[in-house]
N, C-alpha and C positions, 0 to 999 in steps of 0.2 A: 585477276579481275574475273574471268570466266563466268560471271553472272549473266544469264540470258536476258536480253532486252526484249520484253514483251510489248512495249509501246514506244512510240517516238519520244514521249516525255522521259521514259526511263533511259533511252539511248542518249538524249540530250544531257541529262544529269551525269551519265557515265563519261560522255565526251568531254564535258567541261572539267570534271574531276581528273580525268586522264591527262589532258593537256596542261592543266595547272601543276601537275606533279610529274611531268614527262622526264624520264632519265634514259640514258643509253640502255640500261637493263630492261626497262619497261617496253622497249620497242618490240619485243617478242610478243606483246599482248595486242598488237594492232588487229590481228585477226578476230579478236573479240568485238571490235568496233567496225571494221571495214569489211565489205563484201570481197570475195576473192578477186573479182575483176573490177574493183572500184577504180574510178578515174580521179586524178588529182591534177590541179593546175594552179600555178601562182605566176608572178611576173617572170620567173626564170625557168620554170619546169612545166612539162606536160607529160604525164605518164599514166599508165594503167597497170593495175595489178599490185598485190600486197608487197611483193619483193621490191618493186620499183618505188613504192611510196615509203617503205622502211628505209631504202637507200637514201632518199632525200633527207629524212630526219637523222640518219646516221652521219651523213655529210655535215649537217648543221652542228651536231655535237663535236665532230672532229675539227671543224673550221672556226668555231667561236668559243669564247670563254663564258661559261655559266649561262647558256641560253635558257630562257624561261618565258612562259606565256602567263598573262593575267587576263582573264576574261572579264570584260566590263559590262557587256549587255548580252542577253540571249532572248531570241524571239523565236517561238515555235508556232508554225501554222501548218496543220495537217502533217504531211510527211516531209516538210522542209524546215530547216533551221537556219537562222542567221545570227552569228556571233560577231561582236566587236571585241577587240583585244589589244593589249600592249604586249609587244615582244621585246624583252629586255635582254641584252647581251653585252659582252665586252670583247675587245680585240687587243692584242698585244699584252705585254707583261711589264711590270715595274713602271718606270717613268713613261714608257710608250703605251701604257694601258689606256684605252679609251672606252668609255661607257656609251651605249646607244639605247634608244627606245624608238621602236617602229610601231606606229599605230595602224591597224588595219581591220579588215572584216573577213569573215568566212561565210560562204553559203554552202550548206550541206543538204544533200537530197538523200533521204533514207529509202530503203527498199526492204520489204518483207521477204525474208529468205525462205528456202524450201524447208528449213528446220523450224520455221515458225518464229524466228527471232528477227528483229530489225537491225540492220547494219547500214553503214554509210556506203552509198553507191557513187556519189559525186561529192568531191571536196574542192571548192574553188575559193582561193584566197584573193582578196583585192587589197592592194595598198599601192601608194604612189612612190615608186622607186626613186624618182628625182627628189621629191621633197623629204621623204623619210630616210633616204640613204645617201644618194649622191651629193646632196647639198651639204651633208655633214662631213664629207671628206675634204681634206685640206686643199689640194689643187683643183680637183674636179668640182668641189663645192663652190669655189669662187666663180668658176665658169658658169655653173648651173644658176647661181643667184643672179649673175649678170644677164644671162639669157632670159630669165624670168622677169627681171625689171624691164628689159627691152620689149618683151612681148606684151607687157601691160599697156592698156590704152589710156 
């Protein structure tokens, strides 16, 4: 990648292309997109720094089968970007293989770096863990669906 991002629009294009083609091998290119002390938060993690962010994505590739992102919407306003996406992955193998799709959104805040290039300073993912993950699991899913029905008025 190593192409400098001279504007938030260029960075947004690069971010979308990167995440839609993310592989374990491309994790080494995170420094092209993220500031050295970037912060990352999702429902399970809250970290700061490139190594910690890379570790989250490395864990994703080690834990899931064929994880991939499909960006469905992108909105850029000034130095902030909002993306909606589908995260597709599988777990298990053979007859125990299960396919999942998690729908979520990402808020990115860009910062102009000392080298004159824009990079991600804050990456915040939003998605409903109960609806998008827990409800799809066999035992826990039944409990979550029951709780959801009970909570409705």
